[in-house]
N, C-alpha and C positions, 0 to 999 in steps of 0.2 A: 701589060698590067693584068690582063685576064689570067695569064699563066701564074703570076704571083698570087693573085687573089684565090685562084683555085687551089694552089699549093697550100696556102694558109688555111683555107677552109678544110682541106683534107686533113692537115695536121691537127686542127682544132677538133675535128670529129674523132681522130685516132686518140687524142688526149682524153676526150670525154669517155670514149670506150674503155680506155685504160683505167680511168678514175672509177668507172662503174665496176670493173672487174676487181679493183682493189677494195672497194666498199663491200662487194659481195664476199670476197675472201675474208675480210675482217669480220663481217657478220657471222660467217660460218665458223671461223676460229673462236670467236667470242662465245658462241653458243656451245661449241664443243668444250671449251675450257670451263664454262659455267657448269656443265653437266659432269665433267670427269676430272677436273683439275684438283691437284693437291700440291702442296709446297713441300719440297724435300730440302732439308738443310744439312749440310755437312759440317762437322765440328770445325771451328776456325778460331783464330786469334781475335782479340778485340780489334775492331776496325780503327785505323789510325787517321782517317780523314776527319776534317772538321764538319760538324753538323750545322745546318742553318738553324739559328736560334728560334725555338718554339715553332718550327715549321717542318721538322724532319726527324725521323726516328730510325735507328738501326735495330734490326732483329737478327740475332745470330745464336748459334749453339756453341757453348764452351763448357768443358768439364761437366758434362751431363746436365747443364743448366740452359734453359731457354732464356735468353737475355734481351731486354729492351734497353737501349741507350738513347737518352734524350737530353738536349740542351735546354734547360729551363732558365731562361733569362741569364745566361752566363754560367750557370751551375750544371755540370754534367751529372745527370741522375741515371742510376741503373735500377731496373726492376727485373727480378729473375725468379724463375720457378725451377726448383730442383726436380728433374724428371726421373731420377732414380728413387726407388722406394715408393711410399704411398702418400707422402706429404702433398698438400694442395695449397700451401700458403705462399703467396708472392712476397718476396723480400725487397725492401727498398734500401739503397745505399748510395753514397756519393763516391764510393771507391769501387774500382773494377772488381767484380766477383771472380 
């Protein structure tokens, strides 16, 4: 029994050390991302997956437009900003831009 107990204790200590290293790595990566992160979007087609109603949004780039797609109680709404030119107005539509 002592051998089993010692083996379990050793594995528990190794697991705790691994958890500590994961936490430290996460903290380091989070700090680095906060300091230097940017989001880069490649142009894409409209996502085809379903959205969770009132709990999820898609953000994508299409035809020089930054598009938000949102399911508002069963109605899919799109809000987009045309990135070409100097316009600064967001447009709302229920049709895909």
